[in-house]
Every structure is written in structure tokens, then in C-alpha cells.
N, C-alpha and C positions, 0 to 999 in steps of 0.2 A: 535255423534255417538258412541256407545261403544259397547264392545264386550259382546256377550251372557254368562250368568254362566256358563251354561253347556259347551259350545265351551272353556271357560277359564279354568275349572277343567280338561277337559280332555287334553287340552294343557299341564297344569301342571304335571298331572299324566304321561302322555307319555314321557315328558322330565324326569321327576325324576326316575320312576320306570324303563324305559329302559337304561338310563345312568347308574343307580346304578347297573343293572345287568350286563351290560358290563364291569365295572369295577371289579365286582364278578367274571364274567367268565374268564378274562384276569388273574385276581389273583388267581384264581383255576388252569389254565393253568401253572403258574409260581409254585405254590406250589407243583402239581402233580408232575412237573418235576424235584423238589428239593427233595420230598419226606417229605415234613412239611404239610400234609393236616390238622393235628391237629389246625396250627396255621392259616390257613384259616377258619375252623370253627368257632374258638373262634373270628377271626376277623369279619366275615362276617355274620353269623348266630346266633350265642349265643350272639351277643352283643346287649343289649336293645337300645343302643343308635343309631342304626341303623334306628330302627323304629321312631324314635324321628326326627332323620334328614329326612327321607322321608315325615313325617307328614308336618314338619315345611317348607321344602323346598316345598313342593306341596301347602301349604296353602299360603307362601310368592310369588309363582308364579302365583297362580290365583288371588290374590289380587293386584299384579303387574300388569296384563294383563286386568283386568275387566273394570277398569273405564277407560282405556287409548283407546285412540283412535287407529285404525289400524296402525302401524307402517311398513316401508321397514323391507324387512327379515334382512339385515345386522344389522340393529338398534335394532330390537328386539333380535338377537342374543347377540349382545353385553351387552344390559339391563340385559336379562335372564342369561346370563352367569356369570354376575357381581354379582346378586342376589344369583345365585345358589352356588358361590365359597363363598360368603360372609356368607350364612347359614351353609356350610361346615365348614368354620372356626369356626365359633362362636359356633355350635353344638359341634364341637370336642375340642375345647378349654373348654368349659362347661364340658364337659365327661371328660377329664384329669383333670382339677381342682377338679372335683367330687371323683375322685378315688385318690387325693392326689399327683399329678404330681406337682414336684417342677417347672416346667417351661410349664404350660399349653400353652401359647401362641407359643412355640417353637414346641410344640406336634402338635397343630392344622396347622401350617404351613408344617410340615412333613407329616400330613395328606393329605394336598393339594398336596404337592408334588407326593405322592403316586397315589392320585385319576389322577393326570396329566399321570404318568407313565403306571398306568392300563385303559388308555384311557377312565376314565370315565367323565374328562372335556371335552375332545374333543367330546365325544359322546353327552354330554348336548349341545354343541353348534351346533353341526349337526341337532339333533332333534328339538331345537327350529329353526334353519332355515326351517326346513322342515315343522313342524307344525304350524309355523307362516302363512303360506301361505293357511291353512286350518280353521283360524278363523272366526267364522260367526258374522256378525254385526248386529246391531240393531240400530234404530234411538232413541235418547234419548227423554225425556219426552217433552223438550223444542223445540224440531226440527219437522219439518214436511217435507214431500216430496216436492221437487220444483215444481213438475206438479201440485199436488194440491193447491200449492201457486199462480200458474200462473191462475188456473181455478177459483180461489177465486176473482181475480182483474177484 
């Protein structure tokens, strides 16, 4: 059994986009309360690496979910959250390296801590748990329905 492409893509898009929007909204509230909206704009809207992260995370979660058999919700949440934070670390590390940062790994982990404080990572885990219950399953090419197997005997 495998998960349909449509279901895997919808799962990945829901998790990535809604968790990213959660992080952006929480950070917007923090920035608005401190009066630093220009920092929020440059961090969330004007940074082209956000589009790279959203694309890479969506592709990674889609390809992780697609060939896999349906998992229990807690296991899917652990695996997908691990993939999500790994993509976040890699993309933010590459972005820091590309801008000439002296310690891109440190910047990547600071980005992950900020994602935790802005509720982006907890939202990704909760959304994964919710969406994993809605994945559509199809039989693989080599598998048949047990009822049709019994009828053939």
C-alpha cells in the first residue's frame, strides 16, 4: 500500500504553508508590539530563501510520505517534524553561508530556535498529526485485494 500523490502533496503543502504562516503571524505580533515591522518584512516577506524553504520542505515531505505505508499519527508526526526541521536547518544554513556569514551552522540553529518560539515547529507537528489521518491509500502494483484473492482460489 502506498499513499496517493495528490494526498501526499496536499499533506506536505498543508503542513509547510500553515506552519510557516503561523510562525510569520506570531513574529508579526511580536514585531508590532515592539515597533520593528521593518525587521519582520525583511525576515518573512522579502527574503527569497523563504520560498526556497517552502519548496524544499514541501518536496521533502511529499517524497517522504508518498512511497511510505500509512503510519500511526505519532510516528508520522515524529518523522515529518524531523524532516521539517532538517530542511529548515539546511536551507537557513545555506542562506547564511551564501550571505557570507562566518558561522552558518550557528545561524541555522538560531533560526530553528526562533521557529520554536514563533510556534512554527509546534504547528508543523500538530498539523502533521492532523493531516496524517486524512492520507488516501492505494494498493501497490504487486498487491491485490484479499477478497479477490479468495475468489480466485
